[in-house]
N, C-alpha and C positions, 0 to 999 in steps of 0.2 A: 504493500500500500504506500510505500515511500515514493512511488513513481507518480503520485497524483497530488495535486493541490485540491483541497476541499473547501468549498465556499459556503453559500447559505443553504439552509434546510429547505427542501422543496415540499416535504410532507412527512408525516409520521403516522405510524399505526401502533397496534398493540405490542408487537414484538420487533418492529423495524423502524428505521428512519432513512429517508432518501435525501441525499445531498446533491447539489450541483457541483461537479468537479471538473478539473482539467488535467490532462496528462502533462507532466513537466516538459518544457522545451517544445511544446506544440500549442496550437490554437484550437484543438479539438476538445469539445466539452462532452461530458458523460453524465449519466444519472448513476450515482454510486449509492447502492443500497446496503445499509448496515443492519444485520439481523442478529439477534441474540442466539448464542450457540445452542440453547435448548430447543431451537427450532431447526436443528440440523437436518432432520429427516425431510421436513417440508422443503427446505432450501435445496437439498440434493435432488429431490423430485423436480423442482423447478429448473435446476441446472440441467438435469438430464433431458427434460422436455425441450427447453429452449436451445440447447446445444445441437439437438438433432433437427431443428427446424430452420429453414432459410426461405423467407418469403417477404415480399415488400410490405405486406400488411401485418407482419408479426414483429414485435419488438426485438431488436438485435441484441444478442448476448455476446459479450466479448471475452470475459474472464471472470474467475472468482478466486478469492483469497481467504485465508484463514488466519486470524490472530488469536490472542489468548482467550478472549471472551466473545468475539464476534466473527461472523462470516460476512464477507463483502462481495457483492455482485456488481460487476461493471457492465452497465446497460446503456442502450441508446438513449440520448437525451431528447425528449420531446418538449419543445418550448410551449406548445399549445395547451398543456395540461390534459385533463381527462374529460370525457363526454359528460360525466355527472356535473362537473363545474360549469360546462357550457350550457347544459339544460337548466341549471340553477339560475344562471344569469339571463338566458334568453327565454326560458319557459318552453316554447315550442319552436320547431324548426320548419322552414318551408320544405315542401316535398322535393324540390330540385336539389336541396342540400342533403336531404335524407337519402336520395337516390345514390349519391356518391358514397356516403357512409355505408349504406346497405351493401353496395357492390363490393366495397373493400372488406367488410365483415364476412360476407358470403365467400369471398375468395380465400380469406384466412381460414375459415372453418373448413372449406373444401380441401385445402392443403393439409390441414390437421387431420381430418377424417380419412383422407387418402393414405396418410401415414399410419393409420390404425390407432389414432389417439382421440379420446373424448376430452373436450376442454373443461366441462363441468362447472364453470363459474363465470359465464358470460353475463355481464352487467355493465352499466355505464361507467362505474368507477374503474373498471379494468380495461377500458377502451381509451387509448391515448391518441393525441393529435400532434403531428409534427408541424413545422413552420409553414408548410404548404396546405395544411388541413387534411393530410392523408391519415387515415385511421391506422393505428397500430395495436395489435392485441398483446396485452401483457398480463402478468400475474398468473403463472402456470402452476401455482402451489397445489391446486386440487386436481390438476389434469392427471390422466392415467391411460395406460394402454388398454384398449377395449378388449384385447384378447385375454388379458389376465383376469378380467371379470368373469370370463366364461369358464375358467378352470374350477373344477370342484374343490371345495374346501377353502378357496380364497375369499376372504371377506374384506370389504373396504368400509371405512367409516363413511356413513351417509351424512356428508356435510354439504351445505350450500346456502344460498340466499333464497328464502322461501318465495319471495315475490317474483323470482325468475325461474323457479323450479317447475318442471313439467309434472302433470298429474300422476304419471306412472311412478315418479320418484317417491311419492307418498305411499305407494303400495309396498307390502312386504315383498322383498326381493326385487323391487323395481330397479332396473339397471340404468346407469348413466350410459348414454349412447349418442350416436349422431342425431337421433330423433329428439332427445332431450336438449341437445345443444341448439337444434333448430327451433324448438319451442322458445328457448331463451332469446334467440334472435328475433322471433316475432314479438316478444315482450319489449325488447330494446327498440325496435322500429315503431311499435305502438307508442312507447313513451316519447320518442322523438317527435311524433306528430301530435300527440294528445297532451303532452306535458306531464304524464305520470304513467306508471305501469298499468296494464289492463285490469289487474286485480290489486286493490289496496285496502288494508285494514290495519288498525293498531293492535288487533287481537290475532294471534297466530291461529287459533282455532277457527275464527271466522274467515281468515285469509285462505287457509287450506280448504275450507268448505266451499268458498267461492271459486277457487281454482278447479275443484272437482265438479262443481254443479252449475255454476253461473256462466252466462255468455258475456263476453266483453261488450262494452258499449260501442256503437258505431263511431268511427273516427270522423269528426266534423271536417268537411271540406276535402276529404281524400278522393283521389281519382279512383275509378272502378278497379284499375289494375293494382294499385297499391292496396286498396281495401281487400281485394281477393287474396293477394299474397300474404298479408298479415293474418287474415282469418284462417287461411289454410295452414300457416305456421302454428296457429293457436288451436288447431284441431286437438281435442282432448284424447283422441285415440291415436297412439303412435303408429298403428298399422295403416291408418288412412291419412296421417299427416303427410304433407308434402315432403318429399325426400330428394335425394340427389338424382334420381331418375327423371324428375320433372322440374326441379328447381332451376337448373341452368337455363332452361328454355322458357321460363315464365315471361309473359308479355311486359311485366313491369320493367325488365332490364333494358328493353328496346333492342340492345345488341346482346345476344345470348352469351352466357358465361361459357368458358371452355369446359368441356366434359372430361372428367377424370374417372378412372376405374376405382371403385371402392371395394375394400376388403369385406368379407362376410362378417356379420355380427351375430354369431349363434346365440349369445345370451339374450339379445333383444328378440330374436326369432323364437327362442324357447318361451320367453315371457309372454309373447303374443299368443303362442299356441296354447300355453297353459291356461290363459284367461279368456280364450275364445274371442280374441279381438279382431280376427281376420273377417272381412266382409264375406257374405255368401257368394258362391259362384253365380254367374248370370244364368237365367233360366234357359232351357233348351229352345232351339229355334222352332221346333214343331213337336207334335205328339200331344196326346191327351194328358192333362195334369189333374183331371178331376179326382183321381184316386191317390194322388201323391200326398205324403204327409206334409204338413205345413213346415215352412222353413223355420229353423230356430232363430230366435231374435239375436241380432248381433250384439255381443257384449262390448261395452266400452268401459274405460276407466271411470267415466262419470257414474256408471251404474254398478261398478265393482265395489266390493266391501272394503272400505278403508276406515280403520279405527282412528278417527281424528283426535279424539280425546287422549288416546294412548300415545300417539305421536307427540302431541303437545306436552303431555306429562314427561315424556322422555327428554324432549328439548329443554323443558324447564329444569329438569333434574341436572342435565349436563350444564346448563347455564348457571345454576346455583352452585355447582361444584367448582365453578371458576374455570372450567376447561375451555370456554370460548369467550366469555364476555367480561372478564375482569379487566377493568380499564377501558371498557367500550360501552358507550351510552346508547348504542343503536338498538339494543334489546335489553330488557330488564325483566326479572321475574318477580321481584318484591312488589312492584306496583300493579301487577296483574292479578286477576282472580285466581283462586286455587286451581292448579292444573293447567293454567294458561300462561302465555308469555306475551308481554307487551312489546310491540315493535314500534320503536320511536322513529324509524326511518326505513324506507324500502330496501336500503343497502344492508340491513342487519343480516349477519351470517350466523347460522345455528348448526348444532350437531344433533342429528337424529339417531345416532348409533346407540343401540341399547347395550351399553357396556358400562360397568361401574369402574373397574380398574384393571382392565385387561393388560396382561403383561406384554402383549404384542403391540399395544398402542404406542404411537409415536408422539402423541400430544400430551402436554403436561399442564398442570393447573397453574394458573398465573398467580403470582404473589399479590397480596392486597394493596398494591402500591398506587394504582392509577384509576380506580373507578371514579366516575363522576358523582356529583352530589345526588343525582336521582337514583343511583344504584345503592345508596346507603339505607334506603327504606327497609323496614323490618317486615318479615313475613308475619302478618297478623292473623293467619288462618286459625280459627278457634278449634280447640280439641273436640273430638266427638263426645257424645254423651257417654258417661261411664256406665258400662253395662255390668260391672262387677261389684262396685261398692258405692252406689249413689252417684250424684252428678259431680263432675270434675269442675272446680271453680275456674272461671276465666282468668287468664293471666293479667296482672297489672301492666306488665311489659312482656311481650311474648319472647319465648326462647328464640335465639338467633339461628336461622337455618337458611343458607349457610353463611351469608355475609351479614355480620351482626354489628349493629351500632350500639356500643356500650353506653351505659348511663353513667356519667361522671359525677353525679350529685353525691355530695358527702366526701369529696376528695380532701386530702390533707391540705392544710393551709400553706405548706411550703411549695405546693405546685406552682409552676411558672405561669405568668399571664398567658391566657389563651388556651390553657389546657383543659379546663373543665367548664365552668360557667361561661367562659368567654368563647366557647366553641362556636356559638352562633355568629359572633363577630368575625370568626376566622373563615366562615363559609363564603364563597364567592357570591357577590350580589349581582343583580341584573343591571348594575350601573354600567354606563359606557366607559369611554376613555376617561380615566381619572375620576376624581370625586371632589365635590366642592368642599367637604369637611376634611380636616386633617386625618390621615390614616396612621395609626400607630403601627410601626413595623413589627412590634412584638405580637400584635394581634393576627399577623399574617403567617406566622411560623407554621401553624398546623392546618392541614386540610382534613376534611371529614374522612378521607380514606386512610389517614394515619391512625384512626381509631377502629378501623374495620378489622374483623377477625374472620378467618376461614376455618372450615371444619378440620378436625384432627384425624378422625377415622376416615379411611378411604380417600386420603389426600394423596394424589398421585405425585405431588412434588416430594413427598416423603418416601413413598414406596409404591411400586407397581405390584398389586396383589391380583392374582389370577381369579377370574370369575368363578364362584363356587358351582360345582357340577353335582347334580344329584341323579340317582337312578329312580325314576318315577315308579317303575314296576316293583322296586324293592321297598317302597314306602308302605307302612301299615295302614294307610288311609289314602283316599282319593285326593290328589293334590289339586289346588285351585290356582289359577293365574292371579297375579296381582289385581288385574282388572275385575276378575270374577269375585275376589275377596271384597273389594271395595263395593261392588254391587250388592253384596249381602248386608250392607248397612241398613237397607230397608226391611230386612228380615233378621232382627237381632238374635232370635233363638237359633237360627241356622248358623249364624256367625259364631255364636258361643259354642255350639256343638262342634264346629270345625276346629276352633282353638283348643277345645277340650280334647279332641282327638290327637292333636300335637302334644298336648300335656301328657296324655296317656302313653304315647309312644316314647316319650323321653323319661317318664317316671317308672316305666316297667323294667323288667329284668333283661331286656334285650341287650345283646352284646354292643360294645362300643362302636363297631362299624355301622350298625343300624342307626345308632343315635347320631353318629357323624353325618350319615346320609340325611336324616331328618333335619339336622341343624343346617346342612347345606341348602336344603329346600327353604327352610325358614328364613335364612338370610336373603334369599332372592325376593321375598315379599316384604322385607323390612325397610326397603329403601323408598318409603313413601310416608308422608306426614300422617295421613289418616291411619295407615296400618300400624306405624310405630306408636302412635298415641293409644291405639286400641290394645296392642299386645303388651306394651311396657307397663300398663296399669292393670293387667290381668294377672291371675294367679301364676301364669307361666313364668313371670320374671323371678319371683322368689325361688321357683324350682331351678331356673338357670343358675342363680347365685349358689344354691346348695350343691348343684352338680359341679360347678367350677371349684368350689372349696374341697369337694371329695375326690374329684377326678385326678388321676395320676398320669394317664396316657397323654403325651404331648399333642397328638392329633385332636383328641377330644377337647383338651383345654384351649387349643387354638380356636376351634370352632365355637366353643362356648363364649370365649372372650370376644370373638368377632361378631357374633350375633348380638351380644349385649352392647357392644360398641355401636353397631348400626342402629339399634333401638334408641340409645341415648342421643345419637347424633340427629336422627330425623324426628324425634318426638318434640313437641312444643310444651309438654307439661308432664311431669312425673309426680304421681301422688306421693304425699308426704310419708305414707306408710311404707313405701319402698325403702326409705332410709332405715327402717327397722330391720330389714333383711340382712343388714351388715354388708351391703354390697361394696362399700368403700373399703372396709377392713379386709374383705376377701380379695379384692383386687390388689390391695397393698401387699398382702401376704404372697400373692401370686407373682409379684415382682421379683421375688427371690428365686423363682424357677431357673434352673440351669439352662433350659432350652431357650435360645435366643428368639426363635419364632414365637414362643409363648410370651416372652417379655415384650416383644414388639406389640402383639395384639393387646396385651394387658395394659401397656403404657398408653396406647391410643385410647382405649376405653376409659381408663382412669382419667386421662386428660379431658375427655369430653365431659365426664361426670364432675370433675373438679370445676370446670368452667360453668357447668349448670349450677353447681352449689354457689359459686361466686355471683352468678346472675341473680339467683334467688335471694341471696343475702343483701345484694344491692337494692333489689326491688321491694322486698318485704320487710327489711329492717330487722329490729330485735325480735319480732314475732316469728321469724323464719326458723323452723325446726332443724333445717339443714345446717350443719357446721363443717368448717374446713378442718379436716383431721391433720394434726401436725405430722403424724407418721406418713401420711400420703404425700404431703409436701416434701418431707425429708427424702422419701424414696425417689421422688421426681428430681430433686436437686442432686441426689447422689449419682444420677445417670450422666451428669455433666462432666464428671471427672475424666481425664484422659484414659484411653484404653478401652472404654466401653464400646459396645456395638454401635456403629454410627447411625444405623436406622432407628434403633431404640432411643438413641440420644436425640435424634431429630424429633421424635414424638415428644420427648421431654421438653425440648426447647420450644416447640410449638405450643405446648401446654403453658409454659411460662409466659410466652408472648401473649397468649389469650388472657391469662390471669392478670397480667400487668395492665390490661385495658379496664380493669375494675378496681375500685378502691375498697380496701378491706384489710383485716389484720394479717392476711397472708403476705402483704407487701413487706411486713417487718422481716419475714424470712427471705424474700427475694431480693430486697434492697441491701445486700451485703457485699463486702469486698470479695469474698470467695466466689459468689455467683457471678459478679462482674468479671472477675479474672477468668473464670471458666468460659463464660460466653465470649469474651474477647479471644480466648485461645481457639474456640471453635470457629469464630468468625475468621480468624487468620489461617487456620490450618485444615479446615474440613475439606474433604475431597470433592463434594458436590457444591455447586454454586447455590442451589436451593437452600442447603443447610447454612451456608455462610450468610445468606440474606436473612434467614429466619433468626439466626443468632444476633445479627446486627439489629434487627427490628425489636427483638426481645430486650436487648440492652438499652435501646432508645426508649422503649415504653417504660422500663423501670426507672430510667433517669428522668423521664417526664413526670412520672407519678411521684417520685421521691427525690426531687431535685436537690433539696437541702442536704441529703446524705450522699447522693451519688455524684453530683457534679464536681465538687472539690476532689473527689477520688479520681474521676476520669481525667480532669485537667492535669493532675499531678502525674499521671501515668503516661510517660512519653510513648510507650508502645501502643496504648489505646488511641492516643491523639494521632499517631502515625496511621493507624488503621482507619480512623475517620477521614483523614486527608486523602489517603490512597483510594478510599472507597468512593470519593467524589468523581474520579477520573473517568475518561471514556472507556478505559479497560474494564470497568465494573458494570454489572447489569443494573437495571433499574431497581431491582429488589434490594441491592446493596446501596445504591446512590441515595435512595429516599431516606433510610435511617441515618446514613452518614451525614447528609446535609441537615437533617433534623437535629442530630446531636451537635453539629457545629453551631447551628443557629441557637440552640438551647444554651450552649456554653457562652456564646457571644452576648446573651442577654442576662448574664449572671455576673454582676459587678464583683462579687466576692472572689471570683477566680480570674479576673482580668490580668493581674500581674503574672500569675503562673501561665495562663493561656497565651499571653503575648510572647513570652520568652520561648514557649514551646512552638508556637506557629512560626516564629522567625527561622526555625531550623527546618521547616517543611517547605522544600523548594517546589513541590508539586501543588501547593495550595492554590496559586493563581490559575494555573491551567485547569485544575479540577473544578474550581468554582465556575470559571467561564465556560467550561464544556457543558455545564448544566443549562446554560442559556440557549443551547442549540437542541435541547431535548424536548420532550412532549410538554404541553402547557403547564401541567402540575409541577413538573420538575423545574421548568423555566421560572415559574413564580417563586419557587423555593430558592433557586439560584439568585434571583434578584434580591430576595430578602437577605441572603448571605452577603451579597455585595454591599447592601446598605449597612449591615451590621459591621462588616469589616471596615467600611469607610468610617464608621463611628469609632472603631477601635484605633485605627491609625490612618492618617491622611496619606501616608505613603502608598497604601494599597490602591487608592484612587489613581495616583500617577502611574503605578505599574500596570494597573488594569487598562488604563487608556492607551498605554504604549502597546498593549496587546491589541485586542479587537473589541473592547467593551462598547465603544460608541457605535460601531457598525452593527453589533448585536442588538443594542437598544433601538437603533433605527428600524430594524426588522420587527422587533417585539412590539413597538408602538402600533404596528399594523395588525397585531394578533387580536382577534375578537374575544378571546377568553377573558372572563371577568376577573379571575384570580390573577392573571398576568397583569391586567390593567391596574388593579389595586396595588399590586407589588411595585409596578412602575411609579405609581403616584407616591408610594411610600419612599421609594428610592430617590425620587426627585426632592422630596422634603428633606431627606438625609443629606443629599448633596448641597441643597441650599444652606442647611445648617453647617455643613463642612466648609462651604465658602465663607460663611459668616465667621466661623472660628479661625479660618486661615487669615482673614483680613484683620481680625483682632490681634493675632500674633504679629502680623506685619506692623500694625499700629504701635504695639508695645515696643517692638524692636526699633522703629523709627524714633519714637519718643526718648528711648534710652541712648540714641546715637549710634547704635550698632547696625552693621549692614544686614538688612532683613533677608536677603536671599543668599544663603550659603548651603552647603551640602548637609550640614547638621544644625543649622540655625532654626529658630522658631518659625520663620517664614519660608522654609525650604519647599513647602508644598505650593507656594504662590504660583509658580508656572502652570500648575494644573488648571488654573482658571481659564487659560487660553483655549484649550480644546473643549472644555465644558461650555464656554460661551459661543464657540463656533459650531457646536452641534445643533442642527436645526430643531431636533426634538426636545432639547433641554434648555435652549436659550431663553425662551419666554419664562421658564421657571427660575432660571439663575439670576436674571437681571431684576434688581429691586432698587428702590430709592436709596436704601441704606448702602448698597454696593456702590452706586454712583457717587454718593457723598464720600464714601471711604476712598474711592479712587481719586477723587478731586483732592482730598486731603493728602493722600500719598504723594501726588504730583507736587502739590505746594510744598510739602515737607522736604521732598527730594531736591527741589530747586533751591530751597532755603539753605540747604547744607553746602551750597557752593558747587553744585554739579559734581564734577569728578575730582575735586580738590582734596576731599577728606579721605575717601577710600576708593581710589580709582577703579580697582578691579570689581569688587562686590557692588559698589554703587552703580557703576555703569551697567553691570549685569541686571541689577534691579530695575534701572530705568528702561532697559530694553524690554524686559518682561512686562513692565507697567504699560509701556506704549502698545505692546501687542494685545494686552488685555483691553485697553481703551479702544483700539481699532476693532476688536471683536465685538465690543458693546455698541459702537456707533456705526458699524458698517451696514446696518439694516434700518431702513427708514421707519418701519413700523415701531421699532424699539425707541428710536430717537423721538418720534412724535408722541409716543405713549408717556415718555418721561421728560417732556419738554420743560416742565416747570423746574425740576431739580437740575436738569442739564443747564438751563439758562442761569439758575441761581448760583450753582457751585462749580460745575465742570467747565463751562466756557470761560469764566474769569480766570480759573487756574490755567487753562490752556493758553489764554492770551498772555498771562504773566510769564508763562514758560517760554513763549515765542520771543518775548522781549528780554528774557533774562540772559545772564552771562553763563551760558551752558554750552555744551558741545553743539556743533552744527548739525549732527545727526539728531540730537534731541530736539533742537528747534525745528528742524524739518518735520520730524514725526508729529510734533505738537501742531505745527501749521497745517499739515495734511488732515489730521483729525478735526481741527477747528474748522477748516474749510469745508470738510464733508458735512459736519453738523450744521453749519450755517446754510449750506445749499439745501439740505433737507428741510430745515425749519422755515426757510424763506419760501419754499414751494408748497409747504403743507397748508391744508385748509385753515383759514383763520377761525379760531374758536374762542380763544381767551384773549381779550383786549389787553389785559394787564401784562400777560406774558409777551404778547407781541410788542407792546411799548417797551418793555424791559429789554427785549432782544434788539430792537432798533437803537436804543440808548447805548447798549453794550457795544454794538458794531460801530456806532459813530464816535463813541468816546474812548474805546479801548482797542478795537481791532484795526480799523482803517488807519489810525495814526501810526501803526507799525509799518505800513507799506513802504514809506521812503527808505527806511533802514533795510527792509527785506529785499528791495530791488538792488541793493548794493552787495548782497550776499552771493556766494557761489551757487551755481545751478545744483539742484533744481528748485531751490527756494524761490527765486524770482518768478519762475513759471507758475508755482502754486499761488504766489501772491497776486499775479495778474488774473489767475482764474478766480480767486476770491473777489477781486475788484469787479470783474465781469458779472459774477453772481449778484453782487450788491447793486450794481448799476441797473441790472435788468429787473430786479425785484423791488428795490426801494431807492429809486433815483433821487427822491426828495431828501433822503438822508445821506446818500453816498456822495452826490455831486457837491454840495457845499463843503463837505469834509475834504474831499480830494482837491477841490479848487483852493481851499484855504491853505493846503500844504504845497500848492504850486505844482501839482502832479499832472494837470491836464496837458500842458505843452510837452511834458516828457513822453507821454504815451505816443504823441505824433512823431517825436524824434526817434522812437523805437522802430518806425517804419523803414528807416534806412537799411539798405542791404547789409551793411557791415555791423549792424547792431546785434548784440547777443540776445536781446530781448525781442527780436522780430519773430514772433510765433503766432499761432492761431489764437491764443488767448489775448494777446495784445491787439490783434486785428478785431477780435470781438469787442474789446473795450472801445476801440476807435469807432466801430460801427454803432455802438450804443451811444457814444458821445455825439455822433452825427445825428442820430435819431432824436436825441434829447435837445438838439440845438444849443449845446453847451458853449460852442465857439461860433462867432460870427464868420461870415465868408471872408471878411478881411483878415481875421485872426488865422483862419485856415490858410489863406494865401501867404500870410507872414511865416507860417510853419513849413511852407514848401511842401504841402501835402500832395499836390498834383504831380510833380516830377517823381516824388518818392513812390507814389502809387503806380505811375506808368512803368517805372523800373521794376516794381514788384510783379506787375502783370507779365512783362516780358520774361522776367526770371522764372516765374512759375510755369509759363507756357513752355519755355525751352527745356526746363528740367522735368516736365511732366509730373509735377507734385500734385497728385489727385486729391490729397487731403487739404493741401494749402490753397490751391487754385480756386475752389468754389468760394472760400471765405474772402479771398482777395477780390473776386468778381462781385460778390455781394457788397463789399465796402465801396467798390467802384460805382455800383448802381446807386447806392445811397448818396455818394458825393455828387453824381450827376443830377439827382433829384434836388439836392440842396442848391446847386448852381442854377438849375432851371427856375426854382422859386426866386432866387436872388436876382436873376435877369428880369423876371416878370415884375419884381418890385423895385428894380433899379437900385439895388443895394450896393454898398461899397464892397469891392472884391468880387462882384459878379463877373461872369465870363471867363473865369480862370480855367475852366475845363476845355477851352479851345485847344490847349496844348495836348489834349488827349485824342485829337482826331487821328493822330498817327497810329492809334491802336485799332482803328476801324477794321483794317484787313485782318488783323489777328483775331479780333472778336468774331468776325464773320466765319473765320476758319474754325474757331472754337465752338461756334453754334452748331457745327456738324459733328461734334465729338461723340464718341460712343457712350460716354457717361451722361445720363439724363441730368444729373445735378449740375454738371458743367455746361452742357449745351443750352439748357433753358435760361440760365442766368446770363450766359454770354450773349444769347440772342436778345434778351431784354436790354442789356447794356448797349449793344450795337444799335438797336432801335432808338433808345434814349439819346445816344450820342448823335445820331443822324437827325433826330428831331430838333435837337438844340442847335446843331451846326450842320445844316443841310449842305450837300455838295453844291458848289457854284458852277454854273455852266462855263 
């Protein structure tokens, strides 16, 4: 990857970020995709697919690289973005545009299908556009060889975006095929024309129902050919849907597509045959049909049996487990009714595979680092009526299943700001860019996702556990599917009888193998809230606890612990009487088992139960009968020591992470030096990234909960501080970066550790790069990175300077365009901190100047003063940085600097300070809107200081810089709309009394000071001649300006010509005085000189001055004034003016023609 320069972020997803990049020593740009290593299988699938494909409508793949924590794909860079963004901006596309897109997409799919591959994920967000508008198919992570799907025993995860999935894909065994890709093509074309997919709903259940049964609405304004193509693509029967035999010749294309030979698709053919989807053969041409049996009705997917509720429940279950949607707000489970999934966007991708934790799965559960605020909602599904011992009371706050929002009420007082009661302030608001009220940066440290917890049992980031398999024939009862068991809710007696049959099978004298088979079956129906609530509160649970206590065979203990774990995980309420079974004590004793598989299952179950106890204690207070057993906590903490089984250790760390989200007496055990050291050691040395991230998160949550105890300890431990800093970098995954930046921000808001922290951070050279890398990450991490920048700026101003020398300002420029509310609030807070930093820097400079010390030295109090220059130059920060106080301070610095005698006291440092000061002043005054906004304070304090500096005995460079700034400010204020009469009068007085009197001396200086002085005079003459003319005349400057017209004058420039032009227009000199100054011969010489030397910038101004002089003489001749007729000497220019009238430059030709006409009108040629 060192061959590439990486620039801005183009986009980011759940596991990846796409950058714009350029190969070194070339001008070729690429899209560089960085993917977390845990997505390796998906990346390799994408690489294999794209490497084998070469087509003009398929995104080009160039190479891929592997670094420590990421995989990098080098892809074609498409400047046009994706089709989803285009449709978002334009809504609908005209049919002529759709025709080009459709033809490109059809060509890409045809090439793909001819190669024997199914794309499986066609949707607008995967369709890119290059600079010429050519469509490019990208995102091949779900693509697959169609031949592999036909092999017996090969199972593929059924993933996809429901809004674009064909009806057959919702069938059991429905295959991805060319037909399903063509359905998705129909959805995309429909969306291009209608502005949305053919079927839309925020309920997954309703969406699938519509796809299976409803007809799409007609496309308004569509041509018959386009309407026919789309509707044939959206045929619900894959057997009659238009395919590659007909599609290339469809009339919509006008010019047929090339025909390619397609490989067979036996899996699709088998599916069609099994479901009777083929249309009946045509009737015979002749013969009696009166005795023939009626033709069977043609089956379609529309009429086939599809268990929509079951599919929705599976998708919700996978979503809740975090396998697909952690950090993705496009689909949520908590906000949807029980058994359904809420789709917040048609682009939402779901997993319909009915697997809990298959060992062959390549997907892993995402850490709870990135979910949006909407995903933090709690599943409030009420428990079923208790059929065993009266009604089960409704929860005050439901159990979390699986993404749980802890209740922080009752937290210890030493918790940092924003951790508990302030959480609402930390949540992103709907405000736009910035906020009117001040934002406390401490309130922005925490995001709601920092408090989220994920399940412990069946967590695939901890362990891949094979799906339990049972022999139905060997069961001593007739098994029910999960769906059938749920249906028995309407017949409680039958449901009780069925659970009793399971109880009997486990309670009897059957051998262990039979009981293991029963438990395997029981586990398959426990992964549902309703079932778990029913069984965990039945007499079956005490039996399972007794069996676990008595069993000695590892296989039986594993299954018993696993079933108990699934019940505790999925239930939302456990009856208080279950505590009397001694379940916690039994699990704690089982932790001593020598079999590591037993300890893993037991630790997972114990962790779920301990978190349930913590939740109940927080919700119900002192009345809660559940108590946190010290022995169970000790057993959990003991697993943290080095040498323990890493998977069992992961279960323990996850338990601690979840417990640290709740306030209670258990935190006294967890907030210890030993636990912190063990967690840090696991963070540093664990083999899996998931365990490292979990340990980092657990340590962060403990520090947040018990900051008074933990933060001094963490700040003093250099090894832990090093872990935090290294965890920020691009080499770390998001799961590590989030707790790392949270810990850093937490430390930076704790004054008690500042001294220790500052000395430790000075030794961490990766701090700057790590913090700035966060600004290129997803919005939640970027917001946290901005908070870190703000807090580090508060800790030391040197950080600001170093960050700006890197790429902080460029990153801020991009982030100001980010719509995310959390990012915008963090930017507002950072601006406030930078304003405060500027104020403090100025205070330091003021103290240094008052003490007579040079304010700008490498170690002086004002060493950070140069940082004001880039801050004030940054377009997105300038408005926040410039204040009245700053301008007054700068004026004071200038006056104080001049008063010290320029460079006489401390030549080196003083000169350096003056250089920086003038750069700051230029940055403040170079924008007219800033000058106009602060006109009062600039007129009151800054302009007098500048004028004094121009006339002071300081270096020529200093006087020139001050004159330039003064001239720029005067030009802006003189042209600004007149609003405040007092300010305007003050400005005029200042110019007349203090500025223009400096001009005579300035004209005697070395260049370029006279040039800027003449420019200043011209601005004043043009805007306020009533003020400027008397002042200039009183100093005897008017004749000097005409003397500067001589060819040998060093002041003969466009600015002096402009002054003379304005003097002519104001009639400041009479024709006789002009004649006395010899204006005519000087001007004639200037015209000849400018013409001969082809000075295109000088000549138009000379000609304009000539035109004004001719007008003055014409009026003088008419009025018979003294000095009239002096332009007769200019008739020698007639030929030259006529020649210039045909010049190629319009500005020269038009003025020259006007001069020639005026000259001939005044002095017509004599016959």
